[in-house]
C-alpha positions, 0 to 999 in steps of 0.5 A, a space after each residue: 804496858 802488859 804489866 799495866 794491864 795486869 795490875 789495873 785489871 787485877 786490882 779493879 776486878 778484885 775491888 768490884 768482886 769484894 764490893 759485890 760480896 759485901 753488898 750481897 751480904 747486907 742488901 735484901 737484893 742483888 746489887 747488880 745482875 750478872 748480865 750487868 756485871 758482864 756488860 760492865 766488864 766487857 766495855 772495861 776490857 775493851 777500854 783496856 785494849 788501848 793500853 798497848 798504845 799508851 805513852 810509856 814513861 822514860 824511866 820505865 824504858 831504862 831497863 827491862 820490866 821484870 815479872 813479879 807476881 808478888 808485886 801484882 798481888 800486893 798491888 791488887 790487895 792495896 788498890 782493890 779495897 780502895 775501889 771497894 770503899 768508893 763502891 760502898 760509899 755509893 751503896 750507902 748513898 743510893 740505898 739510904 738517900 737517892 733511891 728512897 727519894 726517887 721511889 716515894 720517900 720510903 726505905 726499901 723494906 717499907 715499899 710495895 712490890 712496884 716501888 721495890 722493883 723501881 728501887 732495885 733498878 735505880 740502885 743498880 743503874 746508879 752503881 752501874 754508872 758509878 762503876 763505869 766512871 771509877 773503872 775508867 778513872 782507875 785506868 788513868 790513875 794506875 797506868 803510870 807512877 807519876 801524877 796522872 793528867 798532870 805529869 803523865 798524860 795517857 795516849 789518845 787511844 787510851 783517852 778515846 777508849 775510856 771516854 767512849 766506854 763511859 759515854 756508851 754505858 752511861 747512855 745505855 742506862 737510858 735505852 730500852 736495852 738498859 731497861 731490858 737488863 734491869 736498869 732504870 733511867 737516872 734522873 
């Protein structure tokens, strides 16, 4: 279970940072503020605290686990970019379709200052919520070698922690605290 946590966290964090770096190079604003990233990672890490109580596959208990840093790095460089592809697809959808539609139909550069501020808050909220869902999904997808949800089911603590994290951060976007950290309620 410790290896699960390390692989899941390393690949997810690498993918998120790769996504932020890519978006920062092309967007005229920061894709997510530091307080938003910290909150997202805090709740994600709290969800991961349930991994020690996860169900172990019989095959993984047949022999002691071996610490192999190369396998962790390989895993991180394989699954991190896959996470980034989902993030970049979300960026494109938010930037070119959803945010313009929700701020008067104008692209970011043509909007006035108030519309640009709303555009940014909606963009960040959209990516924030997408990240909550994908990071929780990553926990379930990468926690086992078998098909998740079908051939291998997560323990109740893992399911409860991830569901609670998703619900809490999705709801957070609609609160005054969400607005205070630069997020706008999504329609």
